[in-house]
DSSP file (Angstrom, degrees, kcal/mol; ACC not computed):
  #  RESIDUE AA STRUCTURE BP1 BP2  ACC     N-H-->O    O-->H-N    N-H-->O    O-->H-N    TCO  KAPPA ALPHA  PHI   PSI    X-CA   Y-CA   Z-CA
    1    1 A M              0   0    0      0, 0.0   137,-0.1     0, 0.0   136,-0.1   0.000 360.0 360.0 360.0 -22.3   47.8 -107.6  -49.7
    2    2 A G        -     0   0    0      1,-0.1     2,-0.3   136,-0.0    79,-0.1  -0.154 360.0-116.4 -63.3 161.8   50.0 -104.5  -50.4
    3    3 A L        -     0   0    0     77,-0.1    -1,-0.1     1,-0.1     2,-0.0  -0.742  22.8-119.0 -99.1 148.2   48.5 -101.3  -51.6
    4    4 A S     >  -     0   0    0     -2,-0.3     4,-2.5     1,-0.1     5,-0.2  -0.311  33.2-103.6 -74.3 166.8   49.3  -99.7  -54.9
    5    5 A D  H  > S+     0   0    0      1,-0.2     4,-2.3     2,-0.2     5,-0.1   0.899 124.6  52.6 -57.9 -40.2   50.8  -96.2  -55.1
    6    6 A G  H  > S+     0   0    0      2,-0.2     4,-2.1     1,-0.2    -1,-0.2   0.882 108.3  49.6 -64.3 -38.9   47.4  -94.9  -56.0
    7    7 A E  H  > S+     0   0    0      2,-0.2     4,-2.4     1,-0.2    -2,-0.2   0.922 110.6  49.4 -66.9 -43.3   45.7  -96.5  -53.1
    8    8 A W  H  X S+     0   0    0     -4,-2.5     4,-2.7     1,-0.2     5,-0.2   0.907 110.0  52.3 -61.1 -39.5   48.3  -95.2  -50.7
    9    9 A Q  H  X S+     0   0    0     -4,-2.3     4,-2.3     2,-0.2    -1,-0.2   0.909 108.9  49.7 -62.8 -41.3   47.7  -91.7  -52.2
   10   10 A A  H  X S+     0   0    0     -4,-2.1     4,-2.2     2,-0.2     5,-0.2   0.914 111.7  49.1 -62.2 -43.1   44.0  -92.0  -51.6
   11   11 A V  H  X S+     0   0    0     -4,-2.4     4,-2.2     1,-0.2    -2,-0.2   0.931 113.7  45.4 -61.1 -47.0   44.5  -93.1  -48.0
   12   12 A L  H  X S+     0   0    0     -4,-2.7     4,-1.5     2,-0.2    -1,-0.2   0.836 109.9  55.2 -70.4 -31.6   46.9  -90.2  -47.4
   13   13 A N  H  X S+     0   0    0     -4,-2.3     4,-0.8    -5,-0.2    -1,-0.2   0.944 112.2  41.7 -65.0 -47.1   44.6  -87.7  -49.1
   14   14 A I  H >X S+     0   0    0     -4,-2.2     4,-1.5     1,-0.2     3,-0.6   0.860 110.8  57.9 -69.2 -33.1   41.6  -88.6  -46.8
   15   15 A W  H 3X S+     0   0    0     -4,-2.2     4,-2.3     1,-0.2    -1,-0.2   0.843  96.8  62.8 -65.0 -31.0   43.9  -88.7  -43.8
   16   16 A G  H 3< S+     0   0    0     -4,-1.5     4,-0.4     1,-0.2    -1,-0.2   0.855 101.9  50.9 -58.9 -34.8   44.8  -85.1  -44.6
   17   17 A K  H X< S+     0   0    0     -4,-0.8     3,-1.0    -3,-0.6     4,-0.3   0.885 107.7  52.5 -69.7 -38.9   41.2  -84.3  -43.9
   18   18 A V  H >< S+     0   0    0     -4,-1.5     3,-2.0     1,-0.2     7,-0.3   0.907 102.5  60.2 -60.6 -41.6   41.3  -86.2  -40.6
   19   19 A E  G >< S+     0   0    0     -4,-2.3     3,-0.6     1,-0.3    -1,-0.2   0.628  87.7  71.9 -68.1 -12.5   44.4  -84.1  -39.6
   20   20 A T  G <  S+     0   0    0     -3,-1.0    -1,-0.3    -4,-0.4    -2,-0.2   0.723 121.5  12.3 -72.4 -18.9   42.4  -80.9  -39.8
   21   21 A D  G <> S+     0   0    0     -3,-2.0     4,-2.5    -4,-0.3     5,-0.3  -0.413  71.8 162.8-154.8  70.1   40.7  -82.0  -36.6
   22   22 A I  H <> S+     0   0    0     -3,-0.6     4,-3.1     1,-0.2     5,-0.2   0.925  79.1  49.5 -59.5 -47.6   42.4  -85.0  -35.0
   23   23 A P  H  > S+     0   0    0      0, 0.0     4,-2.7     0, 0.0    -1,-0.2   0.923 113.0  47.2 -60.7 -42.3   40.7  -84.6  -31.6
   24   24 A G  H  > S+     0   0    0      2,-0.2     4,-2.1     1,-0.2    -2,-0.2   0.914 116.0  43.7 -64.3 -43.7   37.3  -84.3  -33.1
   25   25 A H  H  X S+     0   0    0     -4,-2.5     4,-2.5    -7,-0.3    -1,-0.2   0.916 114.4  50.5 -66.9 -42.7   37.8  -87.3  -35.3
   26   26 A G  H  X S+     0   0    0     -4,-3.1     4,-2.4    -5,-0.3     5,-0.2   0.909 110.3  49.2 -62.9 -42.5   39.4  -89.3  -32.5
   27   27 A Q  H  X S+     0   0    0     -4,-2.7     4,-2.6    -5,-0.2     5,-0.2   0.936 111.9  48.9 -60.6 -46.7   36.6  -88.6  -30.2
   28   28 A A  H  X S+     0   0    0     -4,-2.1     4,-2.4     1,-0.2    -2,-0.2   0.886 110.6  51.3 -62.0 -39.6   34.0  -89.6  -32.8
   29   29 A V  H  X S+     0   0    0     -4,-2.5     4,-2.6     2,-0.2    -1,-0.2   0.940 112.5  44.8 -63.9 -47.3   36.0  -92.9  -33.5
   30   30 A L  H  X S+     0   0    0     -4,-2.4     4,-2.9     2,-0.2     5,-0.2   0.901 113.0  50.4 -66.4 -39.9   36.1  -93.8  -29.8
   31   31 A I  H  X S+     0   0    0     -4,-2.6     4,-2.4     2,-0.2     5,-0.2   0.927 112.0  48.3 -62.6 -43.4   32.4  -93.0  -29.2
   32   32 A S  H  X S+     0   0    0     -4,-2.4     4,-2.5    -5,-0.2     5,-0.3   0.924 112.7  49.0 -61.0 -44.8   31.5  -95.1  -32.3
   33   33 A L  H  X S+     0   0    0     -4,-2.6     4,-2.4     1,-0.2     7,-0.2   0.940 114.0  44.6 -59.0 -49.6   33.6  -97.9  -31.0
   34   34 A F  H  < S+     0   0    0     -4,-2.9    -1,-0.2     1,-0.2    -2,-0.2   0.839 114.6  48.6 -69.2 -33.4   32.1  -97.8  -27.5
   35   35 A K  H  < S+     0   0    0     -4,-2.4    -1,-0.2    -5,-0.2    -2,-0.2   0.929 119.1  37.6 -70.6 -44.8   28.6  -97.5  -28.7
   36   36 A D  H  < S+     0   0    0     -4,-2.5    -2,-0.2     1,-0.3    -3,-0.2   0.786 133.2  25.5 -78.2 -27.5   28.8 -100.4  -31.2
   37   37 A H    ><  +     0   0    0     -4,-2.4     3,-2.4    -5,-0.3     4,-0.4  -0.614  65.0 173.9-137.8  73.8   31.0 -102.6  -29.0
   38   38 A P  G >  S+     0   0    0      0, 0.0     3,-1.3     0, 0.0     4,-0.4   0.752  74.9  71.8 -57.5 -24.0   30.4 -101.6  -25.3
   39   39 A E  G >  S+     0   0    0      1,-0.3     3,-1.0     2,-0.2     4,-0.2   0.771  86.1  66.5 -62.5 -24.0   32.6 -104.5  -24.2
   40   40 A T  G X  S+     0   0    0     -3,-2.4     3,-1.7     1,-0.2    -1,-0.3   0.779  84.7  71.7 -69.0 -24.6   35.7 -102.6  -25.4
   41   41 A L  G X  S+     0   0    0     -3,-1.3     3,-2.1    -4,-0.4     6,-0.2   0.805  82.8  71.4 -58.4 -29.4   35.1 -100.0  -22.7
   42   42 A E  G <  S+     0   0    0     -3,-1.0    -1,-0.3    -4,-0.4    -2,-0.2   0.728  90.3  59.8 -62.0 -21.4   36.3 -102.5  -20.2
   43   43 A K  G <  S+     0   0    0     -3,-1.7     2,-0.6    -4,-0.2    -1,-0.3   0.520  96.2  69.4 -82.7  -4.8   39.8 -102.1  -21.5
   44   44 A F    X>  -     0   0    0     -3,-2.1     4,-1.4    -4,-0.2     3,-1.2  -0.836  57.1-176.6-120.8  93.3   39.8  -98.4  -20.6
   45   45 A D  T 34 S+     0   0    0     -2,-0.6     4,-0.4     1,-0.3     3,-0.3   0.869  86.2  56.5 -54.4 -38.4   39.9  -97.7  -16.9
   46   46 A K  T 34 S+     0   0    0      1,-0.2    -1,-0.3     2,-0.1     3,-0.1   0.773 116.1  34.3 -64.8 -27.1   39.6  -94.0  -17.5
   47   47 A F  T X4 S+     0   0    0     -3,-1.2     3,-2.3    -6,-0.2    -1,-0.2   0.488  84.3  99.1-111.7  -5.1   36.4  -94.4  -19.6
   48   48 A K  T 3< S+     0   0    0     -4,-1.4    -1,-0.1    -3,-0.3    -2,-0.1   0.818  83.6  55.8 -52.9 -33.4   34.5  -97.3  -17.9
   49   49 A N  T 3  S+     0   0    0     -4,-0.4     2,-0.9    -3,-0.1    -1,-0.3   0.566  81.5  99.3 -79.8  -7.9   32.3  -94.8  -16.0
   50   50 A L    <   +     0   0    0     -3,-2.3    -3,-0.0     1,-0.2    -9,-0.0  -0.701  42.0 163.1 -83.0 108.3   31.1  -93.0  -19.2
   51   51 A K        +     0   0    0     -2,-0.9     2,-0.3     2,-0.0    -1,-0.2   0.782  52.4  49.8 -99.2 -31.3   27.7  -94.6  -19.8
   52   52 A S  S  > S-     0   0    0      1,-0.1     4,-2.1     0, 0.0     5,-0.1  -0.707  79.3-119.3-111.7 161.7   26.0  -92.2  -22.2
   53   53 A E  H  > S+     0   0    0     -2,-0.3     4,-2.7     1,-0.2     5,-0.2   0.870 116.2  56.1 -62.9 -35.9   27.1  -90.6  -25.5
   54   54 A D  H  > S+     0   0    0      2,-0.2     4,-1.7     1,-0.2    -1,-0.2   0.910 106.5  49.1 -63.0 -41.8   26.7  -87.2  -23.8
   55   55 A E  H  > S+     0   0    0      1,-0.2     4,-0.6     2,-0.2    -1,-0.2   0.899 112.1  49.5 -63.1 -39.4   29.1  -88.2  -21.1
   56   56 A M  H >< S+     0   0    0     -4,-2.1     3,-1.0     1,-0.2    -2,-0.2   0.920 109.6  50.5 -65.0 -43.3   31.6  -89.4  -23.7
   57   57 A K  H 3< S+     0   0    0     -4,-2.7    -1,-0.2     1,-0.2    -2,-0.2   0.815 110.3  51.1 -64.3 -29.9   31.3  -86.2  -25.7
   58   58 A A  H 3< S+     0   0    0     -4,-1.7     2,-0.7    -5,-0.2    -1,-0.2   0.585  86.7 103.5 -83.1 -10.5   31.9  -84.2  -22.5
   59   59 A S    <X  -     0   0    0     -3,-1.0     4,-1.8    -4,-0.6     5,-0.1  -0.631  48.4-171.2 -83.5 114.7   35.1  -86.1  -21.6
   60   60 A E  H  > S+     0   0    0     -2,-0.7     4,-2.7     1,-0.2    -1,-0.2   0.854  89.3  57.4 -67.8 -34.5   38.3  -84.3  -22.3
   61   61 A D  H  > S+     0   0    0      2,-0.2     4,-2.6     1,-0.2    -1,-0.2   0.898 106.1  49.0 -63.3 -40.1   40.3  -87.4  -21.5
   62   62 A L  H  > S+     0   0    0      2,-0.2     4,-2.6     1,-0.2    -1,-0.2   0.925 112.1  48.1 -65.2 -43.3   38.3  -89.4  -24.2
   63   63 A K  H  X S+     0   0    0     -4,-1.8     4,-2.0     1,-0.2    -2,-0.2   0.914 112.6  49.3 -61.8 -42.9   39.0  -86.6  -26.7
   64   64 A K  H  X S+     0   0    0     -4,-2.7     4,-2.0     2,-0.2    -2,-0.2   0.907 112.0  47.3 -64.4 -42.6   42.7  -86.6  -25.8
   65   65 A H  H  X S+     0   0    0     -4,-2.6     4,-2.7     2,-0.2    -2,-0.2   0.898 109.0  54.5 -67.9 -38.5   43.0  -90.4  -26.1
   66   66 A G  H  X S+     0   0    0     -4,-2.6     4,-2.4     1,-0.2    -1,-0.2   0.901 108.5  49.4 -58.4 -40.8   41.2  -90.3  -29.4
   67   67 A A  H  X S+     0   0    0     -4,-2.0     4,-2.3     2,-0.2    -1,-0.2   0.896 109.9  51.2 -65.3 -40.2   43.8  -87.8  -30.7
   68   68 A T  H  X S+     0   0    0     -4,-2.0     4,-2.2     2,-0.2    -2,-0.2   0.928 111.1  48.4 -61.4 -45.6   46.6  -90.0  -29.4
   69   69 A V  H  X S+     0   0    0     -4,-2.7     4,-2.4     1,-0.2    -2,-0.2   0.943 115.6  42.2 -60.8 -50.2   45.2  -93.0  -31.2
   70   70 A L  H  X S+     0   0    0     -4,-2.4     4,-2.5     2,-0.2    -1,-0.2   0.818 111.4  55.2 -73.1 -29.3   44.7  -91.2  -34.5
   71   71 A T  H  X S+     0   0    0     -4,-2.3     4,-2.0    -5,-0.2    -1,-0.2   0.931 111.5  45.1 -65.0 -44.3   48.0  -89.4  -34.3
   72   72 A A  H  X S+     0   0    0     -4,-2.2     4,-1.7    -5,-0.2    -2,-0.2   0.924 114.1  48.7 -64.1 -44.4   49.8  -92.8  -33.9
   73   73 A L  H  X S+     0   0    0     -4,-2.4     4,-3.0     1,-0.2     5,-0.2   0.903 108.8  53.7 -63.4 -40.5   47.7  -94.4  -36.7
   74   74 A G  H  X S+     0   0    0     -4,-2.5     4,-2.3     1,-0.2    -1,-0.2   0.908 106.6  52.1 -59.7 -42.2   48.5  -91.4  -39.0
   75   75 A G  H  < S+     0   0    0     -4,-2.0     4,-0.4     1,-0.2    -1,-0.2   0.874 112.6  46.1 -60.9 -37.4   52.2  -91.9  -38.4
   76   76 A I  H ><>S+     0   0    0     -4,-1.7     3,-1.3     2,-0.2     5,-0.6   0.925 110.8  50.9 -71.3 -45.9   51.8  -95.5  -39.4
   77   77 A L  H ><5S+     0   0    0     -4,-3.0     3,-2.0     1,-0.3    -2,-0.2   0.879 103.3  60.0 -60.5 -37.3   49.7  -94.8  -42.5
   78   78 A K  T 3<5S+     0   0    0     -4,-2.3    -1,-0.3     1,-0.3    -2,-0.2   0.685  94.0  65.4 -66.3 -16.1   52.3  -92.3  -43.7
   79   79 A K  T X 5S-     0   0    0     -3,-1.3     3,-2.2    -4,-0.4    -1,-0.3   0.520  99.5-139.3 -82.3  -4.8   54.9  -95.1  -43.8
   80   80 A K  T < 5S-     0   0    0     -3,-2.0    -3,-0.1     1,-0.3   -77,-0.1   0.867  73.2 -39.3  49.7  46.4   52.9  -96.8  -46.5
   81   81 A G  T 3 <S+     0   0    0     -5,-0.6     2,-1.0     1,-0.1    -1,-0.3   0.244 120.3 102.8  92.8 -14.1   53.4 -100.3  -45.1
   82   82 A Q    <   +     0   0    0     -3,-2.2     3,-0.2     1,-0.2     4,-0.1  -0.435  44.8 125.2 -95.1  58.6   57.0  -99.7  -44.1
   83   83 A H     >  +     0   0    0     -2,-1.0     4,-2.7     1,-0.2     3,-0.2   0.101  16.2 121.3-111.6  20.6   55.9  -99.3  -40.5
   84   84 A E  H  > S+     0   0    0      1,-0.2     4,-2.1     2,-0.2    -1,-0.2   0.902  78.6  48.5 -50.9 -49.2   58.0 -101.9  -38.6
   85   85 A A  H  4 S+     0   0    0     -3,-0.2    -1,-0.2     1,-0.2    -2,-0.1   0.871 116.6  42.3 -64.3 -38.0   59.6  -99.3  -36.3
   86   86 A E  H  > S+     0   0    0     -3,-0.2     4,-0.9     1,-0.2    -1,-0.2   0.836 115.0  51.0 -75.6 -33.5   56.3  -97.6  -35.4
   87   87 A L  H  X S+     0   0    0     -4,-2.7     4,-3.2     1,-0.2     5,-0.3   0.847  95.9  67.9 -75.6 -35.7   54.4 -100.9  -35.0
   88   88 A K  H  X S+     0   0    0     -4,-2.1     4,-2.4    -5,-0.2    -1,-0.2   0.926 104.5  39.2 -57.5 -53.8   56.8 -102.7  -32.6
   89   89 A P  H  > S+     0   0    0      0, 0.0     4,-2.5     0, 0.0    -1,-0.2   0.872 116.8  52.8 -65.8 -33.5   56.3 -100.5  -29.5
   90   90 A L  H  X S+     0   0    0     -4,-0.9     4,-2.5     2,-0.2    -2,-0.2   0.932 111.5  44.8 -64.8 -46.7   52.6 -100.3  -30.3
   91   91 A A  H  X S+     0   0    0     -4,-3.2     4,-2.2     2,-0.2     5,-0.3   0.909 112.3  54.1 -62.9 -42.1   52.2 -104.0  -30.5
   92   92 A Q  H  X>S+     0   0    0     -4,-2.4     4,-2.7    -5,-0.3     5,-0.6   0.945 113.3  40.2 -57.7 -51.5   54.3 -104.5  -27.4
   93   93 A S  I  X>S+     0   0    0     -4,-2.5     5,-2.8     1,-0.2     4,-1.1   0.890 117.0  48.6 -69.0 -38.4   52.1 -102.1  -25.3
   94   94 A H  I  <5S+     0   0    0     -4,-2.5     6,-3.1    -5,-0.2    -1,-0.2   0.781 118.7  39.9 -74.5 -25.2   48.8 -103.4  -26.7
   95   95 A A  I  <5S+     0   0    0     -4,-2.2    -2,-0.2     4,-0.2    -3,-0.2   0.910 128.5  25.1 -84.9 -48.4   49.8 -107.0  -26.2
   96   96 A T  I  <5S+     0   0    0     -4,-2.7    -3,-0.2    -5,-0.3    -2,-0.1   0.871 132.9  25.6 -92.4 -38.3   51.5 -107.0  -22.8
   97   97 A K  I  <<S+     0   0    0     -4,-1.1    -3,-0.2    -5,-0.6    -4,-0.1   0.924 134.3  24.3 -92.3 -53.9   50.2 -103.9  -20.9
   98   98 A H  S   <S-     0   0    0     -5,-2.8    -4,-0.2     2,-0.1    -3,-0.1   0.723  84.7-147.0 -88.2 -22.6   46.7 -103.3  -22.4
   99   99 A K        +     0   0    0     -6,-0.5    -4,-0.2     1,-0.2    -5,-0.1   0.942  26.8 178.6  53.1  54.7   46.0 -106.8  -23.6
  100  100 A I        -     0   0    0     -6,-3.1    -1,-0.2     2,-0.0    54,-0.1  -0.787  23.3-132.3 -90.6 115.7   43.9 -105.5  -26.6
  101  101 A P    >>  -     0   0    0      0, 0.0     3,-1.0     0, 0.0     4,-1.0  -0.305  17.1-119.2 -65.5 151.2   42.6 -108.4  -28.7
  102  102 A V  H >> S+     0   0    0     52,-3.1     4,-1.7     1,-0.3     3,-0.6   0.851 113.9  66.3 -56.9 -34.9   43.1 -108.2  -32.5
  103  103 A K  H 3> S+     0   0    0     51,-0.7     4,-2.0     1,-0.3    -1,-0.3   0.875  97.1  53.6 -55.7 -38.3   39.2 -108.4  -32.7
  104  104 A Y  H <> S+     0   0    0     -3,-1.0     4,-2.3     1,-0.2    -1,-0.3   0.819 103.4  56.1 -68.3 -29.4   39.1 -105.0  -31.0
  105  105 A L  H <X S+     0   0    0     -4,-1.0     4,-1.8    -3,-0.6    -1,-0.2   0.850 106.5  50.8 -69.1 -33.0   41.4 -103.6  -33.6
  106  106 A E  H  X S+     0   0    0     -4,-1.7     4,-2.3     2,-0.2    -2,-0.2   0.919 109.2  51.7 -64.5 -43.5   38.9 -104.7  -36.2
  107  107 A F  H  X S+     0   0    0     -4,-2.0     4,-2.0     1,-0.2    -2,-0.2   0.913 111.1  45.6 -60.8 -43.9   36.2 -103.0  -34.3
  108  108 A I  H  X S+     0   0    0     -4,-2.3     4,-2.3     2,-0.2    -1,-0.2   0.843 109.3  56.3 -72.2 -30.0   38.1  -99.7  -34.2
  109  109 A S  H  X S+     0   0    0     -4,-1.8     4,-2.2     2,-0.2    -1,-0.2   0.928 108.0  48.3 -61.8 -43.9   38.9 -100.0  -37.9
  110  110 A D  H  X S+     0   0    0     -4,-2.3     4,-2.5     1,-0.2    -2,-0.2   0.901 110.2  52.0 -61.3 -41.0   35.2 -100.3  -38.6
  111  111 A A  H  X S+     0   0    0     -4,-2.0     4,-2.5     2,-0.2    -1,-0.2   0.889 107.6  51.9 -63.6 -39.2   34.6  -97.2  -36.4
  112  112 A I  H  X S+     0   0    0     -4,-2.3     4,-2.6     2,-0.2     5,-0.2   0.933 110.1  48.6 -61.9 -46.0   37.3  -95.3  -38.4
  113  113 A I  H  X S+     0   0    0     -4,-2.2     4,-2.4     1,-0.2    -2,-0.2   0.929 112.0  49.6 -59.9 -45.7   35.5  -96.2  -41.7
  114  114 A Q  H  X S+     0   0    0     -4,-2.5     4,-2.3     1,-0.2    -2,-0.2   0.918 111.7  47.7 -59.6 -45.5   32.1  -95.1  -40.2
  115  115 A V  H  X S+     0   0    0     -4,-2.5     4,-2.9     1,-0.2     5,-0.3   0.911 111.6  49.7 -65.3 -42.4   33.5  -91.7  -39.0
  116  116 A L  H  X S+     0   0    0     -4,-2.6     4,-2.2     1,-0.2    -1,-0.2   0.901 110.8  51.0 -63.5 -39.3   35.2  -91.0  -42.3
  117  117 A Q  H  < S+     0   0    0     -4,-2.4    -2,-0.2    -5,-0.2    -1,-0.2   0.913 115.6  41.4 -62.2 -42.5   31.9  -91.8  -44.1
  118  118 A S  H  < S+     0   0    0     -4,-2.3    -2,-0.2    -5,-0.2    -1,-0.2   0.876 122.0  38.4 -77.0 -35.8   29.9  -89.5  -41.9
  119  119 A K  H  < S+     0   0    0     -4,-2.9    -2,-0.2     1,-0.2    -3,-0.2   0.761 130.7  24.9 -86.0 -25.1   32.4  -86.6  -41.8
  120  120 A H    >X  +     0   0    0     -4,-2.2     3,-1.2    -5,-0.3     4,-0.8  -0.328  65.9 151.5-136.8  53.6   33.7  -86.7  -45.4
  121  121 A P  G >4 S+     0   0    0      0, 0.0     3,-0.5     0, 0.0    -1,-0.1   0.846  76.5  52.2 -59.2 -34.8   31.0  -88.3  -47.6
  122  122 A G  G 34 S+     0   0    0      1,-0.2     3,-0.2    -3,-0.1    -5,-0.1   0.716 117.0  38.1 -73.7 -19.8   32.1  -86.4  -50.7
  123  123 A D  G <4 S+     0   0    0     -3,-1.2    -1,-0.2    -7,-0.2     2,-0.2   0.362 105.3  69.2-109.9   2.7   35.7  -87.5  -50.3
  124  124 A F    <<  +     0   0    0     -4,-0.8    -1,-0.2    -3,-0.5    -2,-0.1  -0.443  64.8 156.3-126.1  58.6   35.2  -91.0  -49.1
  125  125 A G     >  -     0   0    0     -3,-0.2     4,-3.0    -2,-0.2     5,-0.2  -0.040  61.8 -80.8 -73.7-177.9   33.8  -92.9  -52.1
  126  126 A A  H  > S+     0   0    0      1,-0.2     4,-2.5     2,-0.2     5,-0.2   0.852 128.4  51.1 -56.7 -40.2   34.0  -96.7  -52.7
  127  127 A D  H  > S+     0   0    0      2,-0.2     4,-2.0     1,-0.2    -1,-0.2   0.916 113.7  43.4 -66.9 -42.6   37.6  -96.5  -54.1
  128  128 A V  H  > S+     0   0    0      2,-0.2     4,-2.7     1,-0.2     5,-0.2   0.904 113.8  51.8 -69.7 -40.7   38.9  -94.5  -51.1
  129  129 A Q  H  X S+     0   0    0     -4,-3.0     4,-2.8     1,-0.2    -2,-0.2   0.928 109.5  50.4 -58.9 -44.7   37.0  -96.7  -48.7
  130  130 A G  H  X S+     0   0    0     -4,-2.5     4,-2.0    -5,-0.2    -1,-0.2   0.905 111.3  47.9 -60.5 -42.5   38.5  -99.8  -50.3
  131  131 A A  H  X S+     0   0    0     -4,-2.0     4,-2.4     2,-0.2    -1,-0.2   0.914 112.8  48.0 -65.3 -43.2   42.0  -98.4  -50.0
  132  132 A M  H  X S+     0   0    0     -4,-2.7     4,-2.7     1,-0.2     5,-0.2   0.911 110.1  52.2 -65.7 -41.4   41.5  -97.4  -46.4
  133  133 A K  H  X S+     0   0    0     -4,-2.8     4,-2.1     1,-0.2    -1,-0.2   0.910 110.9  48.2 -60.9 -40.7   40.1 -100.8  -45.5
  134  134 A K  H  X S+     0   0    0     -4,-2.0     4,-2.5    -5,-0.2    -2,-0.2   0.916 111.3  49.7 -64.9 -42.4   43.2 -102.4  -47.1
  135  135 A A  H  X S+     0   0    0     -4,-2.4     4,-2.1     1,-0.2    -2,-0.2   0.912 113.0  46.5 -63.2 -42.5   45.5 -100.1  -45.2
  136  136 A L  H  X S+     0   0    0     -4,-2.7     4,-2.5     2,-0.2    -1,-0.2   0.857 111.8  51.4 -69.0 -34.5   43.8 -100.9  -41.9
  137  137 A E  H  X S+     0   0    0     -4,-2.1     4,-2.9    -5,-0.2     5,-0.2   0.905 108.4  51.2 -67.5 -40.9   43.8 -104.6  -42.6
  138  138 A L  H  X S+     0   0    0     -4,-2.5     4,-2.3     2,-0.2    -2,-0.2   0.928 111.0  49.3 -59.0 -45.8   47.5 -104.5  -43.4
  139  139 A F  H  X S+     0   0    0     -4,-2.1     4,-2.3     2,-0.2    -2,-0.2   0.933 113.0  46.5 -57.8 -49.0   48.1 -102.7  -40.0
  140  140 A R  H  X S+     0   0    0     -4,-2.5     4,-2.9     1,-0.2    -2,-0.2   0.904 111.6  50.7 -63.9 -42.4   46.0 -105.3  -38.2
  141  141 A N  H  X S+     0   0    0     -4,-2.9     4,-2.0     1,-0.2    -1,-0.2   0.905 112.2  47.3 -62.4 -40.8   47.7 -108.2  -39.8
  142  142 A D  H  X S+     0   0    0     -4,-2.3     4,-1.8    -5,-0.2    -1,-0.2   0.876 112.4  48.9 -70.2 -36.9   51.1 -106.8  -39.0
  143  143 A I  H  X S+     0   0    0     -4,-2.3     4,-2.8     2,-0.2    -2,-0.2   0.928 110.1  52.5 -64.2 -44.2   50.0 -106.2  -35.4
  144  144 A A  H  X S+     0   0    0     -4,-2.9     4,-2.2     1,-0.2    -2,-0.2   0.891 108.0  51.0 -60.0 -40.0   48.7 -109.7  -35.1
  145  145 A A  H  X S+     0   0    0     -4,-2.0     4,-2.0     2,-0.2    -1,-0.2   0.898 111.2  47.9 -64.1 -40.3   52.0 -111.1  -36.4
  146  146 A K  H  X S+     0   0    0     -4,-1.8     4,-1.9     2,-0.2    -2,-0.2   0.902 108.5  54.6 -66.4 -41.0   53.8 -109.1  -33.7
  147  147 A Y  H  <>S+     0   0    0     -4,-2.8     5,-2.7     1,-0.2     4,-0.5   0.930 107.4  50.8 -55.2 -45.6   51.4 -110.3  -31.1
  148  148 A K  H ><5S+     0   0    0     -4,-2.2     3,-1.4     1,-0.2    -1,-0.2   0.916 107.7  52.2 -60.8 -44.1   52.2 -113.9  -32.1
  149  149 A E  H 3<5S+     0   0    0     -4,-2.0    -1,-0.2     1,-0.3    -2,-0.2   0.856 110.5  49.3 -57.9 -35.2   56.0 -113.1  -31.7
  150  150 A L  T 3<5S-     0   0    0     -4,-1.9    -1,-0.3     2,-0.1    -2,-0.2   0.483 117.3-115.1 -84.8  -3.3   55.2 -111.8  -28.2
  151  151 A G  T < 5 +     0   0    0     -3,-1.4     2,-0.5    -4,-0.5    -3,-0.2   0.682  68.2 142.8  77.9  17.9   53.2 -114.9  -27.3
  152  152 A F      < -     0   0    0     -5,-2.7    -1,-0.3    -6,-0.2    -2,-0.1  -0.822  39.7-160.2 -94.6 125.8   50.0 -112.9  -27.0
  153  153 A Q              0   0    0     -2,-0.5    -1,-0.1     1,-0.2    -5,-0.1   0.255 360.0 360.0 -88.9  13.4   47.0 -114.9  -28.3
  154  154 A G              0   0    0    -53,-0.1   -52,-3.1    -7,-0.1   -51,-0.7   0.495 360.0 360.0 -53.2 360.0   44.9 -111.7  -28.7
C-alpha cells in the first residue's frame, strides 16, 4: 500500500501547485464535497445554512475552513506516510468531537481529485492521479485504524 519515492514526489509536486492558493483550492474542495454529497453539510453547523453554490462561494468561513483542511492535509502528505504524530489529534477530533465517518473522508478525497483535475489538468495526468489516490487512501486507512482504537465505528 505504500507509495514509491517517485509517487511521493509526484504527490508533493502537485501539492506545491495547491499551496499557491490554499484558500481557493480549499473552497473549491468543500463546494465540490457539499454539492456531490449534501448530507455532509449536516456535520458543519457553520455551513448548514448555505444552500446554493453562490452562497458557498461568498462565505469567508467556508473559504477559511477549506484552507484549514488543506493545510492540515498538506502537512500530512509531506510526511510521506510517516504521519502518526499529525494523524493522532486529527483522528481524535474527527472521531470524538465531529463524528466524521470514514465514508465522508472518501467523499472529500474524491472532491480533492476532482478539484486538482479541473485546476491543474496539464499537471495531473493518470500517473499523478494514481499517486494522489494512493496517498489519500493511505491517509484514510490510517485514520480508520485510529478511529477503531478510539472505539468510533465511523
